[in-house]
C-alpha positions as a Markdown table, in Angstrom:
| # | Residue | x | y | z |
|---|---|---|---|---|
| 1 | Unk | -17.9 | -12.0 | -14.4 |
| 2 | Unk | -17.4 | -12.2 | -10.6 |
| 3 | Unk | -15.0 | -14.2 | -8.4 |
| 4 | Unk | -16.0 | -15.8 | -5.1 |
| 5 | Unk | -15.9 | -12.3 | -3.4 |
| 6 | Unk | -18.3 | -10.7 | -5.9 |
| 7 | Unk | -15.7 | -8.6 | -7.5 |
| 8 | Unk | -16.3 | -8.1 | -11.2 |
| 9 | Unk | -13.5 | -8.2 | -13.7 |
| 10 | Unk | -12.8 | -8.7 | -17.4 |
| 11 | Unk | -10.9 | -11.9 | -16.7 |
| 12 | Unk | -11.2 | -15.6 | -17.2 |
| 13 | Unk | -13.2 | -18.0 | -15.0 |
| 14 | Unk | -11.6 | -18.8 | -11.7 |
| 15 | Unk | -9.5 | -22.0 | -11.9 |
| 16 | Unk | -7.9 | -21.8 | -8.5 |
| 17 | Unk | -10.3 | -22.1 | -5.5 |
| 18 | Unk | -10.5 | -18.8 | -3.6 |
| 19 | Unk | -9.6 | -20.6 | -0.4 |
| 20 | Unk | -6.1 | -21.1 | -1.8 |
| 21 | Unk | -5.5 | -17.3 | -1.9 |
| 22 | Unk | -6.8 | -17.0 | 1.6 |
| 23 | Unk | -4.6 | -19.7 | 3.0 |
| 24 | Unk | -1.2 | -18.9 | 1.4 |
| 25 | Unk | 1.1 | -16.6 | 3.4 |
| 26 | Unk | 1.4 | -13.2 | 1.8 |
| 27 | Unk | 3.5 | -10.0 | 1.8 |
| 28 | Unk | 2.0 | -6.5 | 1.6 |
| 29 | Unk | 4.4 | -3.7 | 0.7 |
| 30 | Unk | 2.1 | -0.9 | -0.5 |
| 31 | Unk | -0.6 | -0.1 | 1.9 |
| 32 | Unk | -1.6 | 3.4 | 3.0 |
| 33 | Unk | -3.0 | 3.3 | 6.5 |
| 34 | Unk | -5.9 | 5.7 | 6.0 |
| 35 | Unk | -6.9 | 4.1 | 2.8 |
| 36 | Unk | -6.9 | 0.6 | 4.3 |
| 37 | Unk | -9.5 | 1.2 | 7.0 |
| 38 | Unk | -12.4 | -1.3 | 7.0 |
| 39 | Unk | -16.0 | -0.2 | 7.0 |
| 40 | Unk | -16.4 | -1.6 | 10.5 |
| 41 | Unk | -13.6 | 0.6 | 11.8 |
| 42 | Unk | -15.0 | 3.7 | 10.0 |
| 43 | Unk | -18.3 | 3.0 | 11.7 |
| 44 | Unk | -16.5 | 3.1 | 15.1 |
| 45 | Unk | -14.9 | 6.4 | 14.1 |
| 46 | Unk | -18.2 | 7.9 | 13.0 |
| 47 | Unk | -19.8 | 6.8 | 16.4 |
| 48 | Unk | -16.8 | 8.5 | 18.1 |
| 49 | Unk | -17.5 | 11.7 | 16.1 |
| 50 | Unk | -21.2 | 11.6 | 17.1 |
| 51 | Unk | -20.2 | 11.3 | 20.7 |
| 52 | Unk | -18.0 | 14.3 | 20.2 |
| 53 | Unk | -20.9 | 16.4 | 19.0 |
| 54 | Unk | -20.7 | 16.2 | 15.1 |
| 55 | Unk | -24.0 | 17.0 | 13.3 |
| 56 | Unk | -26.3 | 14.2 | 12.1 |
| 57 | Unk | -26.5 | 15.5 | 8.5 |
| 58 | Unk | -22.8 | 15.1 | 8.0 |
| 59 | Unk | -22.9 | 11.6 | 9.6 |
| 60 | Unk | -25.7 | 10.6 | 7.3 |
| 61 | Unk | -23.7 | 11.6 | 4.2 |
| 62 | Unk | -20.7 | 9.6 | 5.5 |
| 63 | Unk | -22.9 | 6.5 | 6.1 |
| 64 | Unk | -24.3 | 6.6 | 2.5 |
| 65 | Unk | -20.9 | 6.6 | 1.0 |
| 66 | Unk | -19.2 | 4.0 | 3.1 |
| 67 | Unk | -21.9 | 1.4 | 2.7 |
| 68 | Unk | -21.6 | 1.3 | -1.1 |
| 69 | Unk | -18.7 | -1.1 | -0.7 |
| 70 | Unk | -17.6 | -2.6 | -4.0 |
| 71 | Unk | -20.2 | -0.5 | -5.8 |
| 72 | Unk | -18.2 | 2.7 | -5.1 |
| 73 | Unk | -17.3 | 4.5 | -8.3 |
| 74 | Unk | -14.3 | 6.9 | -8.6 |
| 75 | Unk | -16.3 | 9.8 | -7.1 |
| 76 | Unk | -17.3 | 7.7 | -4.1 |
| 77 | Unk | -13.7 | 6.6 | -3.6 |
| 78 | Unk | -12.5 | 10.2 | -3.6 |
| 79 | Unk | -15.3 | 11.1 | -1.2 |
| 80 | Unk | -14.1 | 8.3 | 1.1 |
| 81 | Unk | -10.6 | 9.8 | 1.4 |
| 82 | Unk | -12.2 | 13.1 | 2.4 |
| 83 | Unk | -14.4 | 11.4 | 5.0 |
| 84 | Unk | -11.4 | 9.5 | 6.4 |
| 85 | Unk | -9.3 | 12.7 | 6.6 |
| 86 | Unk | -12.1 | 14.2 | 8.8 |
| 87 | Unk | -12.4 | 11.2 | 11.0 |
| 88 | Unk | -8.7 | 10.5 | 11.6 |
| 89 | Unk | -7.8 | 13.9 | 13.0 |
| 90 | Unk | -6.3 | 13.1 | 16.4 |
| 91 | Unk | -3.7 | 10.6 | 17.8 |
| 92 | Unk | -6.3 | 8.3 | 19.4 |
| 93 | Unk | -7.9 | 7.8 | 16.0 |
| 94 | Unk | -4.5 | 7.3 | 14.4 |
| 95 | Unk | -3.7 | 4.6 | 16.9 |
| 96 | Unk | -7.1 | 2.9 | 16.5 |
| 97 | Unk | -7.0 | 2.8 | 12.7 |
| 98 | Unk | -3.4 | 1.6 | 12.5 |
| 99 | Unk | -4.0 | -1.2 | 15.0 |
| 100 | Unk | -7.2 | -2.3 | 13.2 |
| 101 | Unk | -5.6 | -2.3 | 9.8 |
| 102 | Unk | -2.8 | -4.5 | 11.1 |
| 103 | Unk | -5.3 | -6.9 | 12.5 |
| 104 | Unk | -7.3 | -7.0 | 9.2 |
| 105 | Unk | -4.1 | -7.9 | 7.3 |
| 106 | Unk | -3.3 | -10.6 | 9.8 |
| 107 | Unk | -6.8 | -12.1 | 9.4 |
| 108 | Unk | -6.1 | -12.3 | 5.6 |
| 109 | Unk | -2.9 | -14.3 | 6.4 |
| 110 | Unk | -0.5 | -11.5 | 5.6 |
| 111 | Unk | 2.8 | -12.4 | 7.3 |
| 112 | Unk | 4.7 | -9.2 | 6.7 |
| 113 | Unk | 3.3 | -5.7 | 6.2 |
| 114 | Unk | 4.9 | -2.4 | 5.4 |
| 115 | Unk | 2.4 | 0.4 | 6.2 |
| 116 | Unk | 2.8 | 3.9 | 4.9 |
| 117 | Unk | 1.3 | 7.2 | 5.9 |
| 118 | Unk | 2.1 | 11.0 | 5.8 |
| 119 | Unk | 2.7 | 12.3 | 9.4 |
| 120 | Unk | 0.0 | 15.0 | 9.9 |
| 121 | Unk | -0.4 | 17.9 | 12.3 |
| 122 | Unk | -3.8 | 19.2 | 13.4 |
| 123 | Unk | -3.7 | 22.2 | 15.8 |
| 124 | Unk | -7.4 | 21.8 | 16.6 |
| 125 | Unk | -6.9 | 18.5 | 18.3 |
| 126 | Unk | -3.3 | 19.1 | 19.5 |
| 127 | Unk | -1.9 | 16.4 | 17.1 |
| 128 | Unk | 1.6 | 17.1 | 15.9 |
| 129 | Unk | 3.6 | 15.2 | 13.2 |
| 130 | Unk | 5.7 | 13.8 | 16.1 |
| 131 | Unk | 2.6 | 12.5 | 18.0 |
| 132 | Unk | 1.2 | 11.1 | 14.7 |
| 133 | Unk | 4.3 | 9.0 | 14.2 |
| 134 | Unk | 4.3 | 8.0 | 17.9 |
| 135 | Unk | 0.7 | 6.8 | 17.6 |
| 136 | Unk | 1.5 | 4.6 | 14.6 |
| 137 | Unk | 4.5 | 3.1 | 16.4 |
| 138 | Unk | 2.5 | 2.5 | 19.5 |
| 139 | Unk | -0.2 | 0.7 | 17.5 |
| 140 | Unk | 2.5 | -1.5 | 15.8 |
| 141 | Unk | 3.8 | -2.3 | 19.3 |
| 142 | Unk | 0.3 | -3.1 | 20.6 |
| 143 | Unk | -0.5 | -5.2 | 17.6 |
| 144 | Unk | 2.3 | -7.6 | 18.5 |
| 145 | Unk | -0.1 | -8.8 | 21.2 |
| 146 | Unk | -3.4 | -8.6 | 19.3 |
| 147 | Unk | -2.0 | -9.8 | 15.9 |
| 148 | Unk | 1.0 | -11.9 | 16.8 |
| 149 | Unk | 1.3 | -13.7 | 13.4 |
| 150 | Unk | 2.3 | -10.6 | 11.4 |
| 151 | Unk | 5.5 | -8.6 | 11.3 |
| 152 | Unk | 4.9 | -4.8 | 10.7 |
| 153 | Unk | 7.2 | -2.0 | 9.5 |
| 154 | Unk | 6.5 | 1.6 | 8.9 |
| 155 | Unk | 7.3 | 3.9 | 5.9 |
| 156 | Unk | 6.6 | 7.6 | 6.6 |
| 157 | Unk | 5.4 | 9.3 | 3.4 |
| 158 | Unk | 6.1 | 12.7 | 1.9 |
| 159 | Unk | 3.0 | 14.3 | 0.4 |
| 160 | Unk | 4.1 | 16.3 | -2.7 |
| 161 | Unk | 1.2 | 18.7 | -2.2 |
| 162 | Unk | 2.7 | 19.9 | 1.1 |
| 163 | Unk | 5.9 | 21.1 | -0.5 |
| 164 | Unk | 9.7 | 20.6 | -0.1 |
| 165 | Unk | 10.0 | 22.2 | 3.3 |
| 166 | Unk | 7.4 | 19.9 | 4.8 |
| 167 | Unk | 9.2 | 17.0 | 3.0 |
| 168 | Unk | 12.5 | 17.8 | 4.6 |
| 169 | Unk | 10.8 | 18.1 | 8.0 |
| 170 | Unk | 9.2 | 14.6 | 7.5 |
| 171 | Unk | 12.6 | 13.1 | 6.6 |
| 172 | Unk | 14.2 | 14.6 | 9.7 |
| 173 | Unk | 11.5 | 13.1 | 11.8 |
| 174 | Unk | 11.8 | 9.7 | 10.0 |
| 175 | Unk | 15.5 | 9.7 | 10.8 |
| 176 | Unk | 14.9 | 10.7 | 14.4 |
| 177 | Unk | 12.3 | 8.0 | 15.0 |
| 178 | Unk | 14.2 | 5.4 | 13.0 |
| 179 | Unk | 16.8 | 5.5 | 15.8 |
| 180 | Unk | 14.2 | 5.4 | 18.6 |
| 181 | Unk | 12.0 | 2.7 | 17.1 |
| 182 | Unk | 14.8 | 0.2 | 16.6 |
| 183 | Unk | 14.1 | -1.2 | 13.1 |
| 184 | Unk | 10.4 | -0.4 | 12.7 |
| 185 | Unk | 10.9 | 2.6 | 10.4 |
| 186 | Unk | 12.5 | 1.2 | 7.3 |
| 187 | Unk | 11.9 | 3.5 | 4.4 |
| 188 | Unk | 10.4 | 6.7 | 2.9 |
| 189 | Unk | 7.6 | 7.1 | 0.5 |
| 190 | Unk | 6.9 | 10.0 | -1.9 |
| 191 | Unk | 3.2 | 10.2 | -2.9 |
| 192 | Unk | 0.4 | 12.7 | -3.7 |
| 193 | Unk | -0.3 | 14.8 | -6.7 |
| 194 | Unk | 2.7 | 14.6 | -9.1 |
| 195 | Unk | 1.9 | 18.1 | -10.5 |
| 196 | Unk | 1.8 | 19.8 | -7.1 |
| 197 | Unk | 5.5 | 20.7 | -7.1 |
| 198 | Unk | 8.6 | 20.2 | -9.3 |
| 199 | Unk | 10.0 | 16.8 | -8.4 |
| 200 | Unk | 13.5 | 18.2 | -8.4 |
| 201 | Unk | 12.6 | 20.1 | -5.2 |
| 202 | Unk | 12.2 | 16.9 | -3.3 |
| 203 | Unk | 15.5 | 15.3 | -4.3 |
| 204 | Unk | 17.5 | 16.8 | -1.4 |
| 205 | Unk | 15.0 | 15.3 | 1.1 |
| 206 | Unk | 15.1 | 11.9 | -0.6 |
| 207 | Unk | 18.9 | 11.9 | -0.8 |
| 208 | Unk | 19.1 | 12.7 | 2.9 |
| 209 | Unk | 16.7 | 9.9 | 3.7 |
| 210 | Unk | 18.8 | 7.4 | 1.8 |
| 211 | Unk | 22.1 | 8.7 | 3.3 |
| 212 | Unk | 20.6 | 7.9 | 6.7 |
| 213 | Unk | 19.7 | 4.3 | 5.9 |
| 214 | Unk | 16.1 | 4.7 | 4.8 |
| 215 | Unk | 15.1 | 2.8 | 1.6 |
| 216 | Unk | 13.1 | 4.7 | -1.0 |
| 217 | Unk | 9.7 | 3.4 | -2.1 |
| 218 | Unk | 8.4 | 6.1 | -4.4 |
| 219 | Unk | 5.2 | 6.6 | -6.3 |
| 220 | Unk | 6.5 | 7.0 | -9.9 |
| 221 | Unk | 4.7 | 7.3 | -13.2 |
| 222 | Unk | 1.2 | 7.0 | -11.8 |
| 223 | Unk | 0.1 | 9.4 | -14.6 |
| 224 | Unk | 2.0 | 10.3 | -17.8 |
| 225 | Unk | 4.7 | 12.9 | -16.8 |
| 226 | Unk | 8.0 | 12.4 | -18.5 |
| 227 | Unk | 9.9 | 15.0 | -16.5 |
| 228 | Unk | 8.7 | 13.8 | -13.1 |
| 229 | Unk | 9.3 | 10.2 | -13.9 |
| 230 | Unk | 12.8 | 10.9 | -15.2 |
| 231 | Unk | 13.9 | 12.8 | -12.1 |
| 232 | Unk | 12.7 | 10.1 | -9.7 |
| 233 | Unk | 13.9 | 7.1 | -11.8 |
| 234 | Unk | 17.4 | 8.6 | -12.0 |
| 235 | Unk | 17.6 | 8.3 | -8.2 |
| 236 | Unk | 17.3 | 4.5 | -8.8 |
| 237 | Unk | 14.7 | 4.0 | -6.0 |
| 238 | Unk | 14.6 | 0.7 | -4.1 |
| 239 | Unk | 11.0 | 0.1 | -5.2 |
| 240 | Unk | 8.5 | 1.8 | -7.5 |
| 241 | Unk | 4.9 | 2.4 | -6.5 |
| 242 | Unk | 2.4 | 1.7 | -9.4 |
| 243 | Unk | 4.7 | 2.5 | -12.3 |
| 244 | Unk | 1.6 | 2.7 | -14.5 |
| 245 | Unk | 3.1 | 5.0 | -17.2 |
| 246 | Unk | 6.7 | 3.8 | -17.5 |
| 247 | Unk | 6.4 | 2.2 | -20.9 |
| 248 | Unk | 6.2 | 4.3 | -24.1 |
| 249 | Unk | 2.7 | 3.1 | -25.0 |
| 250 | Unk | 1.5 | 4.3 | -21.6 |
| 251 | Unk | 3.1 | 7.8 | -21.8 |
| 252 | Unk | 6.6 | 6.8 | -20.6 |
| 253 | Unk | 9.7 | 6.1 | -22.6 |
| 254 | Unk | 12.0 | 3.3 | -23.5 |
| 255 | Unk | 14.7 | 4.9 | -21.4 |
| 256 | Unk | 12.5 | 4.4 | -18.3 |
| 257 | Unk | 11.9 | 0.8 | -19.2 |
| 258 | Unk | 15.7 | 0.3 | -19.5 |
| 259 | Unk | 16.4 | 1.9 | -16.2 |
| 260 | Unk | 13.8 | -0.2 | -14.4 |
| 261 | Unk | 15.0 | -3.4 | -16.1 |
| 262 | Unk | 18.7 | -2.7 | -15.8 |
| 263 | Unk | 18.5 | -2.2 | -12.0 |
| 264 | Unk | 15.7 | -4.8 | -11.5 |
| 265 | Unk | 13.7 | -2.2 | -9.5 |
| 266 | Unk | 10.7 | -4.1 | -8.0 |
| 267 | Unk | 7.3 | -2.7 | -8.9 |
| 268 | Unk | 4.4 | -2.5 | -6.4 |
| 269 | Unk | 1.3 | -3.4 | -8.5 |
| 270 | Unk | -2.2 | -2.6 | -7.4 |
| 271 | Unk | -4.8 | -3.9 | -9.9 |
| 272 | Unk | -8.1 | -2.9 | -8.3 |
| 273 | Unk | -6.8 | 0.6 | -7.3 |
| 274 | Unk | -5.5 | 1.3 | -10.8 |
| 275 | Unk | -8.7 | 0.2 | -12.5 |
| 276 | Unk | -11.0 | 2.0 | -10.1 |
| 277 | Unk | -9.0 | 5.2 | -10.4 |
| 278 | Unk | -9.0 | 4.8 | -14.2 |
| 279 | Unk | -5.2 | 5.0 | -14.6 |
| 280 | Unk | -5.6 | 1.6 | -16.2 |
| 281 | Unk | -8.6 | 0.9 | -18.5 |
| 282 | Unk | -9.2 | -2.7 | -17.6 |
| 283 | Unk | -7.7 | -5.6 | -15.6 |
| 284 | Unk | -6.6 | -7.4 | -18.8 |
| 285 | Unk | -4.7 | -4.2 | -19.9 |
| 286 | Unk | -2.9 | -3.9 | -16.6 |
| 287 | Unk | 0.9 | -3.4 | -16.8 |
| 288 | Unk | 1.3 | -6.4 | -14.4 |
| 289 | Unk | 1.0 | -8.6 | -17.5 |
| 290 | Unk | 4.0 | -7.0 | -19.3 |
| 291 | Unk | 6.4 | -6.9 | -16.3 |
| 292 | Unk | 5.4 | -10.5 | -15.1 |
| 293 | Unk | 6.1 | -11.8 | -18.7 |
| 294 | Unk | 9.5 | -10.2 | -18.5 |
| 295 | Unk | 10.2 | -12.0 | -15.2 |
| 296 | Unk | 10.7 | -8.6 | -13.6 |
| 297 | Unk | 10.4 | -8.3 | -9.8 |
| 298 | Unk | 6.6 | -7.8 | -9.2 |
| 299 | Unk | 4.7 | -7.4 | -5.9 |
| 300 | Unk | 1.0 | -7.7 | -5.7 |
| 301 | Unk | -0.4 | -5.0 | -3.4 |
| 302 | Unk | -3.7 | -3.5 | -2.3 |
| 303 | Unk | -2.8 | 0.3 | -2.1 |
| 304 | Unk | -6.0 | 1.3 | -0.2 |
| 305 | Unk | -8.0 | -1.9 | 0.6 |
| 306 | Unk | -10.7 | -0.1 | 2.6 |
| 307 | Unk | -11.5 | 2.6 | 0.1 |
| 308 | Unk | -11.4 | 0.2 | -2.9 |
| 309 | Unk | -13.1 | -2.6 | -1.0 |
| 310 | Unk | -10.6 | -5.3 | -1.6 |
| 311 | Unk | -8.2 | -7.6 | 0.2 |
| 312 | Unk | -4.7 | -8.9 | -0.6 |
| 313 | Unk | -6.3 | -12.4 | -1.1 |
| 314 | Unk | -8.7 | -10.9 | -3.6 |
| 315 | Unk | -5.9 | -9.1 | -5.5 |
| 316 | Unk | -4.0 | -12.3 | -5.9 |
| 317 | Unk | -7.1 | -14.1 | -7.1 |
| 318 | Unk | -7.8 | -11.3 | -9.5 |
| 319 | Unk | -4.2 | -11.3 | -10.8 |
| 320 | Unk | -4.2 | -15.1 | -11.2 |
| 321 | Unk | -7.5 | -15.1 | -13.2 |
| 322 | Unk | -6.5 | -12.1 | -15.3 |
| 323 | Unk | -3.1 | -13.6 | -16.4 |
| 324 | Unk | -4.1 | -17.2 | -16.2 |
| 325 | Unk | -1.6 | -18.2 | -13.5 |
| 326 | Unk | -1.2 | -21.6 | -11.8 |
| 327 | Unk | -1.1 | -22.2 | -8.0 |
| 328 | Unk | 2.7 | -22.7 | -8.3 |
| 329 | Unk | 3.1 | -19.4 | -10.1 |
| 330 | Unk | 1.0 | -17.6 | -7.5 |
| 331 | Unk | 3.0 | -19.2 | -4.7 |
| 332 | Unk | 6.3 | -18.2 | -6.3 |
| 333 | Unk | 5.1 | -14.6 | -6.6 |
| 334 | Unk | 4.4 | -14.5 | -2.8 |
| 335 | Unk | 7.7 | -16.2 | -2.0 |
| 336 | Unk | 9.7 | -13.9 | -4.3 |
| 337 | Unk | 8.1 | -10.8 | -2.7 |
| 338 | Unk | 10.1 | -11.6 | 0.4 |
| 339 | Unk | 13.3 | -10.5 | -1.4 |
| 340 | Unk | 11.8 | -7.0 | -1.9 |
| 341 | Unk | 11.0 | -6.2 | 1.7 |
| 342 | Unk | 12.8 | -3.4 | 3.6 |
| 343 | Unk | 12.9 | -5.5 | 6.8 |
| 344 | Unk | 16.5 | -6.8 | 6.6 |
| 345 | Unk | 18.3 | -10.0 | 5.7 |
| 346 | Unk | 17.6 | -11.9 | 8.9 |
| 347 | Unk | 13.9 | -11.3 | 8.6 |
| 348 | Unk | 14.0 | -12.4 | 5.0 |
| 349 | Unk | 15.5 | -15.7 | 6.0 |
| 350 | Unk | 12.9 | -16.2 | 8.7 |
| 351 | Unk | 10.1 | -15.5 | 6.3 |
| 352 | Unk | 11.5 | -17.9 | 3.7 |
| 353 | Unk | 11.7 | -20.6 | 6.2 |
| 354 | Unk | 8.1 | -19.9 | 7.2 |
| 355 | Unk | 7.0 | -20.1 | 3.5 |
| 356 | Unk | 8.8 | -23.5 | 3.1 |
| 357 | Unk | 7.1 | -24.9 | 6.1 |
| 358 | Unk | 3.7 | -23.7 | 5.0 |
| 359 | Unk | 3.9 | -24.7 | 1.3 |
| 360 | Unk | 3.3 | -28.5 | 1.3 |
| 361 | Unk | 0.9 | -28.2 | 4.2 |
| 362 | Unk | -1.3 | -25.8 | 2.3 |
| 363 | Unk | -1.2 | -27.3 | -1.1 |
| 364 | Unk | -1.9 | -30.8 | 0.2 |
| 365 | Unk | -4.8 | -29.6 | 2.3 |
| 366 | Unk | -6.5 | -28.2 | -0.8 |
| 367 | Unk | -6.4 | -31.3 | -3.0 |
């Protein structure tokens, strides 16, 4: 069946009006910049490429894929990442997409956003990893004017596929720009193919990041891989991305569950992403149900809202219907997410005050 947005799911009928999910203030802690680009922004990037002399055949292929929207299957989603990689290949494009993603999240009533992305060099356009980071930071600064109701922080990401030397270089840059950007760079991500390199090879870079005040939000147990998951969980990361295969029945182990529970490590949960990429078979089988039932720190996230054609409001609606939550339970999930941000204690206090101010106003307006 479908919700008010047309998204199909193996879940119960919608009990909470979709407007509730739109109106409540929200926190987004797991959003990849390039995967979060809207169709409208991709259209602008394609037009830009045409003006730069790209061939029409390639553009036609791009158009066919991006306009499938919610009908995109896994193959289409993977194609989208390839298209975006070709489109976002210089600092002007990085600036444009970062700013547009921030504005999209603000329109969805997201009050605090942590964006993540792997700094990338492209000799053909003169883009360096440094200028990539600077373009992201410039967009965040500019968005203070165009999207004033959202606070944004940045988490540079290590891509496992690029190897440990590139990882160490990314960490050094993250530390360097953390000092320059005055509180905007708050953490470090580890993402990409878990089988690309031995995870032990990334530990020195991750430890260096932590020693220099960067929090660790690591993609862990996206697929069954006992060795990789063990190495990363033993670091006791500040947050876990996905955590799909932590439990024994999903290819993990009881030891992993114990580590996560003992240290109350928050888990960034992305329902649509996991089902579309087939790391979870169905919404009703999503591991969100287990961790939420244990009252474990859970954060509802989008992962790649553009590629997977979703929004944070839709993810909350989907989660509420899948696990039969009340408005109060949904509200509490958004409120508790504030405790898991990397933005600092003063900002947490400010956000909690905002939530308290908004609560009665929103709930009373819907009844």
